KOLNUNU-856540 format. One record per residue (C-alpha): residue number from 1; residue in one letter; x, y, z. Coordinates in pm, whole numbers. Example, Ala and Ser with C-alpha at 12.3 -4.5 7.8 and 13.67 -1.06 7.14 Angstrom:
2
LOVO,num,residu,x,y,z
LOVO,1,A,1230,-450,780
LOVO,2,S,1367,-106,714
//
This chain:
538
LOVO,num,residu,x,y,z
LOVO,1,M,-1,1,1
LOVO,2,I,124,351,-86
LOVO,3,V,161,572,221
LOVO,4,T,250,940,188
LOVO,5,R,281,1219,437
LOVO,6,F,281,1597,462
LOVO,7,A,494,1720,748
LOVO,8,P,480,2100,794
LOVO,9,S,659,2296,1065
LOVO,10,P,418,2509,1271
LOVO,11,T,619,2828,1225
LOVO,12,G,364,3033,1029
LOVO,13,Y,91,3017,768
LOVO,14,L,76,2744,505
LOVO,15,H,270,2865,203
LOVO,16,I,128,2790,-143
LOVO,17,G,440,2580,-214
LOVO,18,G,365,2367,93
LOVO,19,A,6,2331,-24
LOVO,20,R,136,2198,-360
LOVO,21,T,351,1940,-182
LOVO,22,A,56,1833,32
LOVO,23,L,-168,1810,-274
LOVO,24,F,75,1590,-471
LOVO,25,C,117,1358,-168
LOVO,26,W,-263,1347,-123
LOVO,27,L,-328,1280,-493
LOVO,28,L,-80,992,-504
LOVO,29,A,-232,827,-194
LOVO,30,R,-590,872,-317
LOVO,31,K,-508,754,-671
LOVO,32,H,-387,419,-532
LOVO,33,Q,-632,387,-242
LOVO,34,G,-343,438,-4
LOVO,35,K,-294,637,315
LOVO,36,F,-213,1007,365
LOVO,37,I,-69,1113,702
LOVO,38,L,-44,1463,844
LOVO,39,R,258,1500,1077
LOVO,40,I,361,1816,1258
LOVO,41,E,738,1872,1273
LOVO,42,D,749,2098,1578
LOVO,43,T,1098,2029,1711
LOVO,44,D,1209,2391,1657
LOVO,45,Q,1074,2517,1987
LOVO,46,K,1195,2874,1934
LOVO,47,R,1010,2931,1607
LOVO,48,N,686,2742,1666
LOVO,49,T,371,2956,1657
LOVO,50,P,89,2840,1887
LOVO,51,T,-190,2890,1631
LOVO,52,A,3,2771,1326
LOVO,53,T,-90,2402,1348
LOVO,54,Q,-461,2476,1355
LOVO,55,Q,-424,2726,1070
LOVO,56,V,-240,2467,861
LOVO,57,M,-518,2216,920
LOVO,58,D,-786,2474,843
LOVO,59,D,-608,2570,520
LOVO,60,L,-575,2207,408
LOVO,61,R,-939,2136,481
LOVO,62,W,-1044,2451,293
LOVO,63,L,-854,2322,-11
LOVO,64,G,-1031,1986,19
LOVO,65,I,-722,1793,140
LOVO,66,D,-810,1555,421
LOVO,67,W,-591,1301,600
LOVO,68,D,-630,947,726
LOVO,69,E,-414,1000,1034
LOVO,70,G,-300,1319,1202
LOVO,71,P,-319,1543,1509
LOVO,72,D,-699,1525,1525
LOVO,73,K,-742,1182,1370
LOVO,74,D,-570,912,1571
LOVO,75,G,-436,598,1407
LOVO,76,E,-174,335,1460
LOVO,77,N,118,573,1395
LOVO,78,G,66,844,1659
LOVO,79,P,156,1066,1821
LOVO,80,Y,165,1303,1524
LOVO,81,F,352,1591,1690
LOVO,82,Q,727,1527,1685
LOVO,83,S,763,1706,2018
LOVO,84,Q,560,1418,2168
LOVO,85,R,787,1148,2023
LOVO,86,L,1116,1226,2205
LOVO,87,D,1133,886,2372
LOVO,88,I,1114,721,2031
LOVO,89,Y,1395,933,1888
LOVO,90,N,1614,885,2196
LOVO,91,K,1586,508,2156
LOVO,92,Y,1729,520,1805
LOVO,93,L,1979,786,1900
LOVO,94,Q,2120,567,2173
LOVO,95,K,2144,278,1926
LOVO,96,L,2364,488,1698
LOVO,97,L,2578,606,1990
LOVO,98,D,2620,250,2122
LOVO,99,E,2729,126,1780
LOVO,100,G,2980,409,1730
LOVO,101,K,2778,556,1443
LOVO,102,A,2718,883,1624
LOVO,103,Y,2904,1087,1881
LOVO,104,Y,2870,1381,2117
LOVO,105,C,3043,1709,2049
LOVO,106,F,3034,2043,2227
LOVO,107,D,3195,2308,2013
LOVO,108,T,3084,2664,2080
LOVO,109,Q,2951,2882,1796
LOVO,110,E,3274,3081,1810
LOVO,111,E,3487,2767,1771
LOVO,112,L,3275,2650,1476
LOVO,113,Q,3303,2992,1314
LOVO,114,V,3684,2969,1331
LOVO,115,L,3670,2633,1150
LOVO,116,R,3437,2770,885
LOVO,117,E,3658,3071,822
LOVO,118,K,3964,2848,796
LOVO,119,A,3790,2635,531
LOVO,120,Q,3680,2947,346
LOVO,121,A,4032,3087,348
LOVO,122,E,4155,2758,200
LOVO,123,K,3868,2771,-54
LOVO,124,K,3735,2439,72
LOVO,125,T,3385,2320,168
LOVO,126,F,3350,2317,544
LOVO,127,I,3359,1957,669
LOVO,128,Y,3327,1905,1042
LOVO,129,P,3649,1736,1169
LOVO,130,R,3539,1409,1321
LOVO,131,P,3751,1337,1634
LOVO,132,E,3962,1023,1629
LOVO,133,T,3831,937,1976
LOVO,134,F,3474,1015,2067
LOVO,135,P,3406,1199,2395
LOVO,136,T,3331,985,2701
LOVO,137,E,3017,1023,2911
LOVO,138,Q,3227,1195,3177
LOVO,139,E,3354,1448,2923
LOVO,140,V,3006,1508,2798
LOVO,141,Q,2874,1569,3146
LOVO,142,A,3166,1803,3222
LOVO,143,A,3082,2000,2907
LOVO,144,R,2718,2028,3014
LOVO,145,D,2819,2138,3363
LOVO,146,A,3035,2406,3202
LOVO,147,G,2735,2533,3008
LOVO,148,K,2862,2425,2668
LOVO,149,P,2615,2329,2390
LOVO,150,V,2620,1950,2368
LOVO,151,V,2493,1803,2042
LOVO,152,V,2506,1462,1875
LOVO,153,R,2651,1421,1526
LOVO,154,F,2601,1128,1291
LOVO,155,C,2899,969,1121
LOVO,156,M,2846,1012,749
LOVO,157,P,2982,728,533
LOVO,158,E,3308,754,340
LOVO,159,E,3162,633,10
LOVO,160,S,2942,816,-240
LOVO,161,I,2564,789,-221
LOVO,162,T,2335,771,-523
LOVO,163,V,1983,906,-487
LOVO,164,S,1730,745,-722
LOVO,165,D,1472,1018,-775
LOVO,166,V,1153,991,-979
LOVO,167,V,1191,1347,-1107
LOVO,168,R,1571,1399,-1106
LOVO,169,G,1685,1053,-1205
LOVO,170,E,2009,913,-1060
LOVO,171,V,2193,1180,-863
LOVO,172,V,2537,1091,-727
LOVO,173,F,2677,1265,-419
LOVO,174,D,3052,1241,-361
LOVO,175,A,3168,1138,-14
LOVO,176,K,3401,1436,-16
LOVO,177,E,3092,1659,18
LOVO,178,F,2970,1487,335
LOVO,179,S,3001,1649,677
LOVO,180,D,2880,1473,991
LOVO,181,I,2528,1607,1044
LOVO,182,I,2380,1707,1377
LOVO,183,I,2098,1473,1473
LOVO,184,Q,2025,1601,1822
LOVO,185,K,2040,1967,1922
LOVO,186,S,2171,2105,2248
LOVO,187,D,1813,2146,2375
LOVO,188,G,1763,1768,2354
LOVO,189,F,1531,1782,2054
LOVO,190,P,1615,1592,1737
LOVO,191,T,1697,1781,1420
LOVO,192,Y,1469,1763,1119
LOVO,193,H,1706,1517,950
LOVO,194,F,1689,1258,1226
LOVO,195,A,1326,1289,1331
LOVO,196,C,1187,1266,978
LOVO,197,V,1395,954,900
LOVO,198,V,1274,779,1215
LOVO,199,D,912,884,1163
LOVO,200,D,904,793,793
LOVO,201,E,1019,440,882
LOVO,202,L,784,386,1176
LOVO,203,M,488,537,993
LOVO,204,G,550,314,691
LOVO,205,I,598,602,446
LOVO,206,T,657,457,97
LOVO,207,H,680,775,-109
LOVO,208,I,827,1113,-19
LOVO,209,I,736,1410,-238
LOVO,210,R,906,1736,-143
LOVO,211,G,1073,2044,-288
LOVO,212,Q,1399,2014,-479
LOVO,213,E,1575,2216,-210
LOVO,214,H,1559,1902,3
LOVO,215,L,1755,1695,-249
LOVO,216,M,2083,1794,-81
LOVO,217,N,1949,1653,248
LOVO,218,T,1862,1316,101
LOVO,219,P,2212,1155,112
LOVO,220,G,2221,1217,488
LOVO,221,H,1874,1071,526
LOVO,222,M,1965,765,323
LOVO,223,A,2283,720,528
LOVO,224,L,2077,726,847
LOVO,225,Q,1832,476,699
LOVO,226,R,2114,235,623
LOVO,227,A,2274,284,965
LOVO,228,L,1943,201,1133
LOVO,229,D,1847,-81,894
LOVO,230,F,1548,120,767
LOVO,231,K,1387,99,424
LOVO,232,T,1448,381,174
LOVO,233,P,1124,533,42
LOVO,234,T,1073,641,-319
LOVO,235,Y,1178,1004,-355
LOVO,236,A,1037,1271,-585
LOVO,237,H,1190,1618,-550
LOVO,238,I,959,1862,-729
LOVO,239,S,1058,2177,-914
LOVO,240,V,1057,2530,-782
LOVO,241,T,763,2764,-839
LOVO,242,V,879,3108,-942
LOVO,243,S,699,3441,-920
LOVO,244,E,637,3668,-1216
LOVO,245,G,947,3862,-1112
LOVO,246,G,1158,3554,-1177
LOVO,247,G,1252,3470,-816
LOVO,248,K,1133,3180,-608
LOVO,249,L,777,3229,-483
LOVO,250,S,856,3305,-123
LOVO,251,K,660,3404,189
LOVO,252,R,924,3672,235
LOVO,253,E,779,3853,-66
LOVO,254,R,495,3993,141
LOVO,255,G,739,4131,396
LOVO,256,K,951,4292,126
LOVO,257,V,646,4467,-25
LOVO,258,L,540,4597,318
LOVO,259,Q,894,4704,404
LOVO,260,K,921,4900,77
LOVO,261,A,584,5069,141
LOVO,262,I,685,5175,495
LOVO,263,K,1009,5327,369
LOVO,264,A,826,5511,91
LOVO,265,Q,572,5680,323
LOVO,266,E,654,6007,490
LOVO,267,N,549,6102,843
LOVO,268,I,432,5750,919
LOVO,269,D,335,5681,1281
LOVO,270,L,568,5390,1357
LOVO,271,T,435,5345,1710
LOVO,272,A,81,5300,1580
LOVO,273,L,207,5066,1311
LOVO,274,A,398,4853,1561
LOVO,275,N,92,4834,1785
LOVO,276,A,-126,4728,1488
LOVO,277,G,125,4451,1409
LOVO,278,N,149,4344,1775
LOVO,279,I,526,4392,1778
LOVO,280,T,757,4629,1961
LOVO,281,L,889,4947,1810
LOVO,282,E,1238,4795,1825
LOVO,283,E,1119,4488,1630
LOVO,284,L,956,4713,1372
LOVO,285,Q,1275,4915,1329
LOVO,286,S,1475,4592,1290
LOVO,287,F,1230,4487,1015
LOVO,288,I,1265,4823,840
LOVO,289,D,1645,4789,858
LOVO,290,N,1617,4445,695
LOVO,291,K,1768,4266,995
LOVO,292,T,1469,4054,1104
LOVO,293,A,1122,3974,971
LOVO,294,P,797,3951,1174
LOVO,295,D,570,3649,1138
LOVO,296,G,304,3637,868
LOVO,297,P,9,3744,1087
LOVO,298,N,203,4050,1209
LOVO,299,I,285,4152,851
LOVO,300,T,-77,4108,746
LOVO,301,A,-199,4323,1037
LOVO,302,M,42,4604,955
LOVO,303,A,-56,4600,588
LOVO,304,K,-421,4624,691
LOVO,305,H,-336,4919,914
LOVO,306,L,-176,5091,614
LOVO,307,E,-474,4992,393
LOVO,308,M,-248,4827,138
LOVO,309,Q,-277,4505,-56
LOVO,310,L,3,4254,-28
LOVO,311,P,68,3979,-287
LOVO,312,E,-103,3650,-201
LOVO,313,I,157,3390,-98
LOVO,314,N,-1,3184,178
LOVO,315,V,-317,2979,137
LOVO,316,I,-506,3206,378
LOVO,317,D,-416,3507,157
LOVO,318,F,-606,3353,-134
LOVO,319,F,-904,3277,90
LOVO,320,D,-898,3640,206
LOVO,321,S,-894,3759,-156
LOVO,322,G,-1204,3556,-233
LOVO,323,Y,-1071,3268,-442
LOVO,324,L,-1252,2934,-466
LOVO,325,P,-1069,2632,-320
LOVO,326,E,-1162,2429,-630
LOVO,327,A,-983,2682,-849
LOVO,328,M,-680,2694,-618
LOVO,329,I,-644,2315,-619
LOVO,330,N,-681,2300,-997
LOVO,331,F,-424,2578,-1050
LOVO,332,V,-172,2448,-794
LOVO,333,A,-189,2094,-934
LOVO,334,L,-64,2223,-1270
LOVO,335,L,243,2388,-1118
LOVO,336,G,511,2141,-1214
LOVO,337,W,271,1862,-1324
LOVO,338,N,43,1802,-1624
LOVO,339,P,-217,1537,-1707
LOVO,340,G,-51,1446,-2038
LOVO,341,D,-312,1614,-2257
LOVO,342,D,-450,1965,-2315
LOVO,343,R,-688,1967,-2017
LOVO,344,E,-659,2261,-1779
LOVO,345,I,-989,2313,-1597
LOVO,346,M,-1016,1995,-1390
LOVO,347,P,-1217,1909,-1076
LOVO,348,L,-1047,1720,-795
LOVO,349,D,-1171,1376,-899
LOVO,350,E,-1025,1422,-1249
LOVO,351,L,-694,1539,-1100
LOVO,352,T,-684,1232,-879
LOVO,353,E,-753,993,-1165
LOVO,354,A,-492,1155,-1390
LOVO,355,F,-213,1200,-1133
LOVO,356,T,115,1013,-1181
LOVO,357,L,464,1086,-1045
LOVO,358,E,608,1034,-1392
LOVO,359,R,445,1354,-1519
LOVO,360,L,610,1575,-1258
LOVO,361,S,836,1825,-1435
LOVO,362,K,1203,1902,-1375
LOVO,363,T,1164,2258,-1498
LOVO,364,N,1050,2544,-1277
LOVO,365,S,684,2646,-1293
LOVO,366,L,552,3001,-1316
LOVO,367,F,295,3124,-1067
LOVO,368,D,91,3312,-1326
LOVO,369,R,-162,3522,-1133
LOVO,370,K,-357,3612,-1446
LOVO,371,K,-404,3243,-1517
LOVO,372,L,-519,3184,-1159
LOVO,373,V,-779,3458,-1200
LOVO,374,S,-893,3293,-1523
LOVO,375,F,-923,2956,-1346
LOVO,376,N,-1120,3113,-1064
LOVO,377,T,-1358,3288,-1305
LOVO,378,E,-1421,2959,-1485
LOVO,379,H,-1480,2761,-1166
LOVO,380,F,-1707,3040,-1043
LOVO,381,K,-1935,2965,-1339
LOVO,382,T,-1927,2586,-1326
LOVO,383,I,-1922,2498,-955
LOVO,384,D,-2232,2354,-793
LOVO,385,P,-2447,2654,-680
LOVO,386,E,-2494,2520,-326
LOVO,387,K,-2122,2464,-283
LOVO,388,R,-2049,2811,-422
LOVO,389,L,-2300,2958,-175
LOVO,390,G,-2130,2776,114
LOVO,391,H,-1791,2913,16
LOVO,392,F,-1938,3262,-19
LOVO,393,K,-2099,3251,325
LOVO,394,D,-1771,3136,482
LOVO,395,Y,-1592,3422,312
LOVO,396,L,-1847,3680,423
LOVO,397,Q,-1845,3558,784
LOVO,398,T,-1466,3561,804
LOVO,399,K,-1460,3911,658
LOVO,400,D,-1733,4019,900
LOVO,401,S,-1918,4162,599
LOVO,402,P,-2265,4315,636
LOVO,403,L,-2371,4102,338
LOVO,404,A,-2347,3800,567
LOVO,405,Q,-2677,3912,721
LOVO,406,L,-2866,3857,395
LOVO,407,D,-3070,3538,352
LOVO,408,D,-2950,3249,138
LOVO,409,E,-3184,3325,-153
LOVO,410,T,-3056,3681,-176
LOVO,411,L,-2695,3565,-158
LOVO,412,K,-2764,3312,-434
LOVO,413,R,-2908,3593,-642
LOVO,414,L,-2596,3805,-586
LOVO,415,L,-2376,3520,-701
LOVO,416,L,-2597,3457,-1005
LOVO,417,I,-2596,3817,-1126
LOVO,418,N,-2218,3834,-1069
LOVO,419,E,-2139,3509,-1245
LOVO,420,G,-1857,3672,-1443
LOVO,421,A,-1684,3787,-1124
LOVO,422,Q,-1321,3694,-1077
LOVO,423,T,-1335,3660,-697
LOVO,424,F,-1579,3687,-409
LOVO,425,G,-1405,4014,-327
LOVO,426,Q,-1538,4158,-653
LOVO,427,V,-1891,4040,-568
LOVO,428,V,-1872,4217,-232
LOVO,429,D,-1732,4535,-384
LOVO,430,K,-2016,4546,-636
LOVO,431,C,-2292,4468,-386
LOVO,432,M,-2193,4648,-68
LOVO,433,F,-2425,4935,-162
LOVO,434,L,-2718,4711,-56
LOVO,435,C,-2603,4735,308
LOVO,436,K,-2490,5097,316
LOVO,437,D,-2734,5371,412
LOVO,438,E,-2464,5633,393
LOVO,439,Y,-2189,5662,136
LOVO,440,D,-1967,5920,-31
LOVO,441,Y,-1987,5999,-400
LOVO,442,D,-1680,5915,-603
LOVO,443,P,-1565,6248,-749
LOVO,444,K,-1472,6080,-1077
LOVO,445,A,-1818,5929,-1104
LOVO,446,V,-1981,6266,-1033
LOVO,447,N,-1773,6446,-1296
LOVO,448,K,-1808,6176,-1558
LOVO,449,V,-2178,6100,-1512
LOVO,450,L,-2375,6346,-1302
LOVO,451,N,-2209,6673,-1401
LOVO,452,K,-2288,6627,-1769
LOVO,453,E,-2524,6880,-1925
LOVO,454,G,-2884,6773,-1877
LOVO,455,A,-2797,6479,-1649
LOVO,456,P,-2974,6612,-1336
LOVO,457,E,-3290,6686,-1531
LOVO,458,L,-3289,6344,-1694
LOVO,459,L,-3229,6182,-1353
LOVO,460,D,-3529,6368,-1211
LOVO,461,K,-3751,6241,-1491
LOVO,462,T,-3617,5889,-1439
LOVO,463,K,-3706,5910,-1071
LOVO,464,E,-4064,6014,-1158
LOVO,465,A,-4099,5722,-1399
LOVO,466,L,-3961,5477,-1147
LOVO,467,S,-4198,5606,-878
LOVO,468,N,-4491,5516,-1103
LOVO,469,L,-4363,5165,-1176
LOVO,470,E,-4604,4916,-1020
LOVO,471,E,-4409,4589,-1049
LOVO,472,W,-4063,4632,-893
LOVO,473,K,-3884,4347,-1069
LOVO,474,A,-3573,4335,-1284
LOVO,475,E,-3753,4281,-1615
LOVO,476,P,-4005,4570,-1586
LOVO,477,I,-3725,4796,-1458
LOVO,478,H,-3512,4711,-1763
LOVO,479,K,-3810,4772,-1992
LOVO,480,L,-3873,5110,-1833
LOVO,481,I,-3511,5222,-1872
LOVO,482,K,-3516,5115,-2236
LOVO,483,E,-3836,5312,-2295
LOVO,484,L,-3688,5619,-2129
LOVO,485,S,-3378,5602,-2349
LOVO,486,E,-3596,5581,-2659
LOVO,487,T,-3821,5865,-2547
LOVO,488,H,-3529,6099,-2474
LOVO,489,E,-3326,5965,-2769
LOVO,490,V,-3021,5874,-2562
LOVO,491,G,-2833,5552,-2504
LOVO,492,M,-2946,5332,-2216
LOVO,493,G,-2624,5416,-2034
LOVO,494,K,-2732,5779,-2012
LOVO,495,I,-3025,5661,-1801
LOVO,496,A,-2864,5371,-1616
LOVO,497,Q,-2535,5528,-1513
LOVO,498,P,-2684,5829,-1328
LOVO,499,I,-2910,5585,-1139
LOVO,500,R,-2609,5366,-1055
LOVO,501,V,-2404,5658,-921
LOVO,502,S,-2709,5774,-726
LOVO,503,I,-2766,5444,-547
LOVO,504,T,-2400,5339,-498
LOVO,505,G,-2189,5655,-514
LOVO,506,T,-1978,5482,-779
LOVO,507,M,-1996,5353,-1135
LOVO,508,V,-1972,4990,-1022
LOVO,509,S,-2262,4754,-946
LOVO,510,P,-2435,4452,-1098
LOVO,511,S,-2680,4514,-1382
LOVO,512,I,-2890,4819,-1303
LOVO,513,Q,-3221,4632,-1312
LOVO,514,D,-3096,4368,-1066
LOVO,515,S,-2940,4636,-845
LOVO,516,L,-3265,4828,-822
LOVO,517,E,-3480,4524,-756
LOVO,518,L,-3249,4409,-474
LOVO,519,L,-3225,4754,-321
LOVO,520,G,-3601,4802,-323
LOVO,521,K,-3822,5075,-459
LOVO,522,Q,-3834,5313,-163
LOVO,523,K,-3458,5304,-99
LOVO,524,T,-3394,5361,-470
LOVO,525,L,-3620,5664,-482
LOVO,526,N,-3476,5803,-161
LOVO,527,R,-3121,5772,-288
LOVO,528,I,-3202,5939,-616
LOVO,529,S,-3372,6222,-428
LOVO,530,N,-3067,6261,-206
LOVO,531,T,-2845,6272,-514
LOVO,532,L,-3055,6542,-676
LOVO,533,E,-3026,6750,-360
LOVO,534,Y,-2649,6687,-352
LOVO,535,L,-2612,6810,-710
LOVO,536,K,-2764,7143,-611
LOVO,537,T,-2477,7202,-371
LOVO,538,I,-2186,7150,-614
//
């Protein structure tokens, strides 16, 4: 049976690259009726974020990626937090120590830096000098008592290692490149390299799909597998996804955009900005000086305070922008993989049926935002209406939008009349006028539409005609506007646009007949009256 896993670190939001890895692992398991495990690699105690694990699970579920075993779904392979598996790791660590395949060392950071600088001066790759005689227990305890950082290193083999990779083929790593890797940190927690090797074996992982940046780690993992008599899973190291700027799509991109915006603004209240981001003024200054970077939620909060839009990088960013999970899954699946034909718009069941590791690409994939918008627009039209409504309601509730107070039938109507929308955000922008009793007029809209010669007079006549309309439905409203345009020998836009600006303050809304029906007759007439009064003052 094929068993795959997704093993994120709870250090922040789920990056879109991580979502792609999870999706490929999930697709492979589902294609072969196998098992997909969610494991949380939380051994980096300094960087773990308390809410990150729940956010990762929420993001995966939003995308439609479920798991057979994980933190909230017990199975035979738990626990699923690595921080709860220390006894397991220590057992295998002791085995390596007893067999002379690992050893303690207690170099300080300063001592290690001297060794690195020496290698650099000699134009050599830094290789940790393995001692001829390993430290004794007494020496280790003395080092601990002296406050030195005691770690455990694994003895890398002296022969080359060949990685057989589904995507990369046969990749040979020369033994001269190997340095003894740390497998237990000074805080007693295992490193990523050791914990993932032990967990993959005990959880029966058969296939590991991960980013190509991990390829360099694989020889060390394979060496550990051999030293512990573990099986070696099938590896597939997937290509990098690059942004439209050419660089790797990185969560740091959001921070860079925010940093640039802060530097560009004059007279910015840094204290207020730091408070909005829930960081200290010193941490904010360090961020501005490009020394440190706040966590994702802090960056998002500061961008909101400055009323600026950051590029979507994390899964939650795309939810916040109003994308459909079906569109996201479809788009992400085609980043570095293709079904072998010309299909692009594919639901999840088609993706599952078509997925094979052999069609993963070596070449980098472009995160084309215009293409994502196109995918979202297409899925918006074709998705089951009830499912689309459910997604819309979740979006409105999370955004705390006044539209969330509308009944399901009205929300369905909004979605129907905005079927060409690119995102839920566009639907909200077009329809917020329904929930606003007070609004400002867009100066551009006033100048372009209402300040035209004869516009106020025509709007007044339109109001009178609308007040006499008995059936307040979209079709009769459309018919009336058409008749008015014919009577006054003007285009329908000359009638419709002044109404639109009157009821919304802008030139943006759904079709005018649908907008008026949803707003209601009395509110429509009141808003037109208010607009006519407003025009007398300018």
